[in-house]
C-alpha positions as CSV (number, residue, x, y, z in Angstrom):
1,M,18.3,-31.7,10.5
2,A,18.7,-29.1,8.2
3,K,16.7,-28.8,4.9
4,T,18.3,-28.3,1.6
5,P,17.3,-25.8,0.0
6,P,15.0,-26.0,-3.8
7,E,17.0,-25.3,-6.6
8,R,17.0,-22.0,-8.0
9,D,14.4,-21.8,-11.4
10,D,17.1,-20.3,-13.7
11,S,15.1,-20.4,-17.0
12,D,13.6,-17.1,-16.9
13,P,16.5,-14.6,-16.8
14,W,14.3,-11.9,-15.3
15,L,14.1,-13.1,-12.3
16,P,15.5,-11.0,-9.1
17,E,18.6,-12.8,-8.7
18,V,18.9,-13.7,-4.9
19,Q,22.6,-12.3,-3.7
20,P,23.7,-12.2,-0.1
21,E,24.8,-8.3,-1.2
22,S,21.9,-7.3,-3.0
23,Y,18.2,-8.0,-3.4
24,A,17.3,-5.1,-5.4
25,I,16.3,-5.6,-8.9
26,S,18.9,-5.9,-11.6
27,G,18.8,-3.1,-14.1
28,E,18.5,-5.6,-16.9
29,L,15.2,-6.2,-16.0
30,V,14.1,-2.4,-16.1
31,R,16.0,-2.2,-19.8
32,A,13.9,-5.2,-20.5
33,V,11.0,-3.7,-19.8
34,S,11.6,-0.1,-21.1
35,E,12.6,-1.8,-24.5
36,A,9.1,-4.2,-24.3
37,L,7.1,-1.2,-23.9
38,E,8.8,0.8,-26.1
39,A,8.4,-2.2,-28.5
40,N,4.8,-2.3,-28.0
41,D,5.6,-5.6,-27.2
42,E,2.8,-6.0,-24.0
43,A,2.9,-9.5,-23.5
44,E,6.4,-9.6,-23.1
45,A,6.2,-7.1,-20.1
46,Q,3.4,-8.7,-18.7
47,R,5.9,-11.7,-18.8
48,I,8.6,-9.9,-16.9
49,A,7.2,-7.8,-14.5
50,A,3.7,-10.2,-13.3
51,D,5.5,-12.5,-11.2
52,L,7.6,-10.2,-9.4
53,H,7.5,-9.3,-6.0
54,E,5.3,-6.6,-5.0
55,A,8.5,-4.4,-3.2
56,D,10.4,-5.3,-6.6
57,L,7.1,-4.3,-8.7
58,A,7.2,-0.9,-7.1
59,D,11.0,-0.2,-7.9
60,L,10.3,-1.3,-11.1
61,L,7.7,1.4,-11.7
62,E,10.3,3.8,-9.8
63,N,12.6,3.1,-12.4
64,L,10.9,3.6,-15.7
65,D,10.1,6.9,-17.7
66,R,6.8,8.6,-16.3
67,D,4.3,7.7,-19.4
68,D,5.4,3.9,-19.2
69,R,4.0,3.5,-15.7
70,P,0.4,3.6,-16.4
71,R,1.6,1.7,-19.5
72,L,2.9,-1.0,-17.1
73,I,0.0,-1.2,-14.4
74,R,-2.9,-1.5,-17.5
75,I,-0.8,-4.1,-19.1
76,L,-0.9,-6.0,-15.8
77,G,-4.6,-5.5,-15.0
78,D,-5.8,-7.8,-12.5
79,D,-1.8,-9.0,-11.9
80,F,-1.4,-5.2,-9.9
81,D,-1.9,-5.7,-6.7
82,L,-2.4,-2.4,-5.2
83,E,-0.1,-3.7,-2.4
84,V,2.9,-2.9,-4.4
85,L,1.5,0.9,-3.7
86,T,2.9,0.6,0.3
87,Y,6.2,0.1,-1.0
88,L,6.2,3.2,-3.7
89,D,7.6,6.4,-2.9
90,T,5.0,8.5,-2.0
91,S,5.2,11.3,-4.4
92,L,4.7,8.5,-6.8
93,R,1.8,7.2,-5.2
94,E,-0.8,9.5,-6.8
95,E,1.0,9.7,-10.0
96,I,0.1,5.9,-10.3
97,I,-3.4,6.1,-8.5
98,E,-4.2,8.1,-11.5
99,A,-4.1,5.2,-13.6
100,L,-6.6,3.3,-11.6
101,E,-10.5,3.3,-11.6
102,P,-11.8,3.9,-8.4
103,R,-13.7,0.6,-8.1
104,Q,-10.4,-1.3,-8.7
105,L,-9.0,0.7,-5.7
106,A,-11.8,0.0,-3.5
107,D,-11.8,-4.0,-3.9
108,S,-8.4,-3.7,-3.7
109,L,-8.5,-1.5,0.1
110,S,-11.2,-4.1,1.1
111,D,-8.9,-6.4,0.7
112,M,-6.2,-5.1,2.7
113,D,-4.9,-4.8,6.0
114,S,-6.7,-2.1,7.7
115,D,-3.2,-0.2,8.4
116,D,-2.4,-0.4,5.0
117,A,-5.2,0.3,3.6
118,V,-5.1,3.7,5.3
119,D,-1.4,4.3,4.5
120,I,-2.1,4.4,1.0
121,F,-5.9,6.1,1.0
122,E,-4.3,8.9,3.2
123,D,-2.2,10.3,0.4
124,L,-4.7,11.1,-1.7
125,D,-6.7,13.7,-2.9
126,E,-10.1,14.7,-1.8
127,E,-12.0,14.0,-5.1
128,A,-10.2,10.3,-5.0
129,Q,-11.1,9.7,-1.6
130,R,-14.8,10.7,-2.2
131,E,-14.8,8.6,-5.1
132,I,-13.5,5.4,-3.2
133,L,-14.9,5.7,-0.2
134,E,-18.7,5.9,-2.3
135,A,-17.9,2.5,-4.2
136,L,-16.6,0.7,-0.6
137,P,-19.2,-1.2,1.8
138,R,-20.3,0.4,4.5
139,A,-18.0,-1.3,7.4
140,D,-14.7,-0.7,5.3
141,R,-15.6,2.9,4.8
142,L,-16.1,3.3,8.5
143,V,-12.6,2.0,9.6
144,L,-11.3,4.5,6.9
145,E,-13.3,7.6,8.1
146,E,-12.7,6.9,11.7
147,S,-9.0,5.9,11.3
148,L,-8.5,9.5,9.5
149,S,-10.0,11.3,12.6
150,F,-7.2,10.5,14.6
151,P,-4.0,13.0,14.8
152,E,-1.9,12.9,12.0
153,D,1.4,10.7,12.4
154,S,-0.4,9.2,15.7
155,A,-0.6,5.2,16.6
156,G,-4.1,5.5,15.3
157,R,-3.3,6.2,11.8
158,I,-0.5,3.2,11.8
159,M,-2.4,0.9,13.8
160,Q,-4.3,-2.3,12.4
161,R,-7.4,-3.0,13.4
162,E,-7.9,-6.5,12.8
163,V,-6.6,-7.8,16.3
164,L,-7.2,-11.2,18.0
165,A,-8.7,-10.5,21.5
166,V,-9.9,-12.9,23.6
167,P,-11.7,-13.7,26.7
168,S,-9.8,-14.5,30.0
169,T,-12.4,-17.2,30.6
170,W,-10.6,-19.0,27.5
171,T,-8.3,-22.2,27.1
172,V,-5.6,-22.8,24.5
173,G,-7.9,-24.9,23.1
174,Q,-10.8,-22.7,23.0
175,T,-8.7,-20.2,21.3
176,I,-7.1,-22.3,18.9
177,D,-10.7,-23.8,17.8
178,Y,-11.5,-19.7,17.5
179,M,-8.6,-18.8,15.2
180,R,-9.3,-21.8,12.4
181,A,-13.4,-21.3,12.9
182,S,-13.0,-17.2,12.5
183,K,-12.8,-15.6,8.9
184,D,-11.8,-11.7,10.5
185,L,-8.5,-12.5,11.6
186,P,-5.6,-10.5,10.6
187,D,-3.8,-11.9,7.8
188,D,-0.3,-12.0,10.0
189,F,0.0,-11.3,13.6
190,Y,2.5,-12.6,16.6
191,D,0.9,-12.1,19.9
192,L,-2.8,-13.1,21.3
193,Y,-4.5,-10.2,23.6
194,I,-6.5,-10.9,27.1
195,V,-9.4,-9.1,27.2
196,D,-11.4,-8.4,30.3
197,P,-15.2,-8.4,30.0
198,K,-14.7,-4.5,30.0
199,H,-12.5,-5.1,26.4
200,Q,-9.5,-4.1,28.6
201,P,-6.3,-5.6,27.4
202,I,-4.9,-7.4,30.7
203,G,-1.6,-9.5,28.7
204,F,-0.6,-11.8,26.4
205,V,0.3,-14.7,24.8
206,P,3.2,-15.1,22.1
207,L,1.4,-17.5,19.3
208,S,4.4,-19.9,19.9
209,R,4.0,-20.2,23.0
210,A,0.2,-20.7,22.7
211,M,0.6,-23.6,20.3
212,R,3.4,-25.2,22.6
213,T,1.0,-25.5,25.2
214,R,-1.8,-28.4,26.0
215,R,-5.2,-27.6,24.9
216,P,-7.0,-27.7,28.6
217,I,-4.5,-25.1,30.1
218,P,-6.1,-21.1,31.0
219,L,-4.3,-18.5,28.8
220,V,-4.2,-16.6,31.9
221,D,-2.0,-18.9,33.6
222,I,0.7,-18.8,30.6
223,M,0.1,-14.9,29.7
224,S,2.7,-11.7,30.3
225,D,1.6,-9.2,32.5
226,D,4.7,-6.8,31.5
227,M,2.7,-5.2,28.3
228,R,3.4,-2.1,26.9
229,V,0.2,-0.9,25.8
230,V,-0.2,2.6,23.4
231,P,-2.1,5.0,24.1
232,I,-4.4,5.7,19.7
233,E,-3.1,9.2,19.8
234,M,0.9,8.7,20.9
235,D,2.8,10.1,18.7
236,Q,4.7,7.3,16.0
237,E,8.1,8.3,17.2
238,E,7.1,8.0,20.6
239,V,5.7,4.3,19.5
240,A,9.0,3.4,17.6
241,Y,10.8,4.4,20.2
242,L,9.1,2.2,22.5
243,F,9.2,-0.8,20.5
244,R,13.3,0.2,20.1
245,Q,13.6,0.1,23.6
246,Y,12.0,-3.0,24.4
247,G,12.4,-4.9,21.4
248,L,8.7,-5.4,20.7
249,V,6.9,-7.3,17.3
250,S,4.0,-6.0,18.2
251,A,2.0,-4.0,20.7
252,P,-2.1,-3.3,21.6
253,V,-3.5,0.1,21.0
254,V,-6.6,1.5,23.6
255,D,-9.1,4.2,23.3
256,T,-9.0,6.5,26.0
257,A,-11.2,4.5,27.7
258,G,-8.7,2.2,27.8
259,R,-10.0,-0.2,25.4
260,L,-8.6,-2.5,22.7
261,V,-9.1,-0.9,19.2
262,G,-6.0,-2.4,17.1
263,V,-2.1,-3.6,17.3
264,V,0.9,-1.6,16.1
265,T,3.2,-4.1,14.7
266,V,6.7,-4.4,13.9
267,D,6.4,-3.9,9.9
268,D,4.7,-0.8,10.3
269,V,7.4,0.4,13.0
270,V,10.6,-0.6,10.8
271,H,8.4,2.2,8.1
272,V,8.1,4.8,10.7
273,I,11.8,5.0,12.0
274,D,12.6,5.0,8.2
275,E,10.5,7.6,7.8
276,E,11.5,9.6,10.8
277,A,15.4,9.3,9.9
278,E,14.3,11.0,6.4
279,E,12.6,13.6,7.4
280,D,15.8,14.7,9.8
281,L,18.7,13.9,7.5
282,L,16.4,15.8,4.4
283,K,15.9,19.0,7.3
284,L,19.4,18.9,7.6
285,A,19.8,20.0,4.1
286,G,17.0,22.0,4.5
287,V,14.6,20.1,2.0
288,Q,11.4,19.5,2.9
289,E,10.8,16.3,1.6
290,A,12.2,13.7,-1.1
291,D,12.0,15.3,-4.0
292,L,13.3,12.3,-6.4
293,Y,10.5,12.3,-8.8
294,S,9.2,15.9,-8.1
295,A,9.2,18.2,-11.0
296,V,11.6,20.9,-11.5
297,L,9.2,23.6,-10.4
298,D,8.1,21.9,-7.6
299,T,11.7,21.3,-6.3
300,T,12.5,24.4,-6.6
301,R,10.1,26.4,-4.8
302,S,10.6,23.7,-2.2
303,R,14.4,24.8,-2.0
304,F,14.2,28.0,-2.7
305,S,13.0,29.7,1.3
306,W,16.1,27.1,2.3
307,L,18.6,29.0,0.1
308,L,17.2,32.2,1.0
309,I,17.7,32.2,4.4
310,N,21.6,31.0,3.3
311,L,21.6,33.8,1.6
312,F,21.4,36.0,4.9
313,T,23.7,34.3,6.6
314,A,26.5,34.4,3.4
315,V,25.9,38.3,3.9
316,A,26.5,38.4,7.6
317,A,30.0,37.0,7.3
318,S,30.2,39.2,4.1
319,V,30.1,42.0,6.2
320,V,32.7,40.8,9.1
321,I,34.5,40.8,5.9
322,A,33.7,44.2,5.0
323,V,35.1,45.2,8.6
324,F,38.5,44.2,7.6
325,E,39.2,45.2,4.4
326,D,41.9,47.7,4.5
327,T,43.6,44.6,6.2
328,I,42.6,42.3,3.1
329,E,43.9,44.5,0.4
330,R,47.4,45.1,2.4
331,I,47.9,41.7,2.8
332,V,46.4,39.8,0.1
333,A,47.4,36.3,1.3
334,L,44.6,36.8,4.3
335,A,42.3,36.5,1.2
336,V,43.8,33.0,0.2
337,L,44.2,31.9,3.5
338,M,40.0,32.7,4.6
339,P,38.0,29.6,3.2
340,I,40.6,27.1,5.0
341,V,39.5,28.4,8.6
342,A,35.7,28.9,8.1
343,S,35.8,25.9,5.8
344,M,37.4,23.4,8.5
345,G,35.1,25.1,11.2
346,G,32.2,24.0,9.2
347,N,33.0,20.5,8.6
348,A,33.9,20.2,12.4
349,G,30.6,21.8,13.5
350,T,28.5,19.9,11.4
351,Q,30.0,16.5,12.2
352,T,28.8,17.5,16.3
353,L,25.9,18.8,14.9
354,T,25.3,15.8,12.9
355,V,26.1,13.0,16.2
356,A,23.5,15.8,18.3
357,V,20.6,15.8,16.1
358,R,20.8,12.2,15.8
359,A,21.4,11.5,19.4
360,L,18.0,13.4,20.2
361,A,15.9,12.1,17.7
362,M,16.5,8.9,19.5
363,R,16.7,9.9,22.7
364,D,20.3,9.2,23.7
365,L,20.7,12.4,24.4
366,S,18.7,14.1,27.2
367,A,19.3,16.5,30.2
368,G,21.1,14.2,32.7
369,N,24.2,13.3,30.2
370,A,23.7,16.8,28.2
371,W,26.9,18.7,29.7
372,R,29.1,15.1,29.5
373,F,28.3,15.2,25.9
374,V,29.0,19.3,25.4
375,G,32.7,18.5,27.7
376,R,33.4,15.7,25.0
377,E,33.1,17.7,22.2
378,L,35.1,20.6,23.4
379,L,37.2,18.4,24.2
380,V,38.0,17.0,20.7
381,G,37.3,20.4,19.3
382,V,40.7,21.3,21.2
383,A,42.4,18.5,20.3
384,N,41.5,18.4,16.8
385,G,42.2,22.7,16.9
386,L,45.5,21.9,18.0
387,M,46.5,19.0,15.7
388,F,44.9,21.4,12.3
389,A,46.4,24.4,13.5
390,L,50.1,23.0,13.3
391,L,49.4,21.6,9.9
392,A,47.8,24.8,8.5
393,G,50.4,27.0,10.8
394,I,53.3,25.5,8.8
395,L,51.4,25.2,5.3
396,A,50.7,29.2,5.1
397,W,54.1,29.9,6.5
398,L,55.7,27.7,3.9
399,W,53.7,29.4,1.3
400,F,54.3,32.6,2.0
401,D,57.0,32.6,3.5
402,A,55.8,34.6,6.8
403,P,55.9,33.3,9.8
404,L,53.6,35.6,11.6
405,I,50.8,34.5,9.1
406,G,51.8,30.6,10.1
407,G,50.9,31.8,13.5
408,V,47.3,33.6,13.1
409,I,46.1,30.8,11.3
410,A,46.7,28.5,14.1
411,A,45.4,30.5,16.4
412,A,42.5,31.3,14.6
413,M,42.0,27.7,13.5
414,V,42.1,26.6,17.4
415,I,39.4,29.1,17.8
416,N,37.2,28.4,14.9
417,L,37.2,24.3,15.9
418,V,36.5,24.8,19.8
419,V,33.5,27.3,18.7
420,A,32.6,24.6,16.1
421,A,32.2,21.7,18.6
422,L,30.7,24.0,21.2
423,S,27.8,25.4,18.7
424,G,27.2,22.0,17.4
425,A,26.5,20.3,20.6
426,L,24.5,23.2,22.2
427,V,22.7,24.9,19.4
428,P,20.7,21.6,18.8
429,I,19.9,21.3,22.6
430,G,19.1,24.9,23.1
431,L,16.3,24.9,20.0
432,E,14.7,21.0,21.8
433,K,15.0,23.0,25.0
434,V,12.6,26.0,23.4
435,G,10.5,23.6,21.6
436,V,12.2,24.5,18.1
437,D,13.0,21.4,15.9
438,P,16.7,20.9,15.9
439,A,17.0,19.0,12.4
440,V,15.6,22.3,10.9
441,A,17.0,25.3,12.6
442,S,20.8,23.4,13.9
443,S,22.6,23.9,10.3
444,V,21.7,27.8,9.5
445,V,22.7,29.1,13.0
446,L,26.0,26.8,12.9
447,T,26.9,28.0,9.6
448,T,26.5,31.2,10.7
449,V,28.5,31.0,13.7
450,T,31.0,29.1,12.1
451,D,31.5,31.8,9.1
452,V,31.1,34.6,11.6
453,I,33.6,33.3,14.3
454,G,36.1,32.3,11.8
455,F,36.1,35.0,9.7
456,F,36.0,37.6,12.8
457,A,39.3,35.3,14.8
458,F,41.2,35.3,11.8
459,L,41.4,38.5,10.2
460,G,41.1,40.3,13.3
461,L,44.2,38.1,14.5
462,A,46.0,39.6,11.9
463,T,45.1,43.1,12.3
464,F,46.5,43.3,15.5
465,F,49.7,41.3,14.7
466,L,50.6,41.7,11.0
467,L,49.8,45.5,11.0
């Protein structure tokens, strides 16, 4: 029989509303904290913020003004849980950490699960890392130092050191007694890992299965040996693929000798998937990292190089236009219609490119189905080209009362949309083949191809048929 949920206490108007469509903090809450800080009403600011979930407090800090963030942290004092940093935008972490004392950071890192502690620690500058390491107990210091020795974005960086590993000779009852008595277990875990005398994992038992089984039953009788083991240096993107492919909630991490050294859990993988998706999206736009909270100068500098590359690609398209300068002077209508052809090609190519890059990232597009994908996109390009050729041709005909101009733009539209579809599919596949990240370079190549081919086809056909 289903239990009736407890009634919500509405006595505090600033608690985030739990609504089906959104769990984000309200604008009213942010304004209330900002107004309390502006009025120097520290008690009110603390009252509103102290009971927020760590994720909601992170959102609140991100929405506050730069000067108000350290003030609120100081006001919260011991109520500020360092776990908030794991939910913060990485570009804000260093700013928040500067408001904390090294001893406070060290104490908080010691109380955290090792994966969360490493996630925060690795983003600090060298001086802050040194100060914190000096304040940490030796055991915690060694864990952090060893974790940082693993390659960046590897399983060793995201794994949790606290893992429940039990001998293959134990029974369910022995394991339960051990779990109740031990103080070194992770706060949350999903599987029990069975290890041999060499501390190599040979199977696992889901916690739910262990709790349903009678005490005298040996663990090896109920364990599953169909286990996906993660090498410690495996790239985090590979780990995310493993979890997504097999529907895992946790996976053991082993060192080069096959010994169990940690565990990757699904909450870590969710962050990895989010990071990888964000990275691919930003690369497609030529942005190195999310710069929502970056200074204007830093943002300008990071975007300059990409815009410089686009300048040269635009020059290439302009060179094509210059070749047909006489044609444009004699038929001014061509200058009006040129952007239509280039824009349609660029947008159509971007659609195919986005699908291809995402499919490559998700490993849905491989050598086995690449040509089928290219063929499909080619047919889509032909179909769209014919339909938009008809629309653009009729529009140009009626606009300039010239059927030949309508025919020229229609033909150019078909050519450019077909080329755009092929380029959007083949460029990322080709870049992937030669070891270049398709998310970084594909859009530049695609823009150049569609602009150059679009202008050349349209102006070339116009020169041939209209002059």
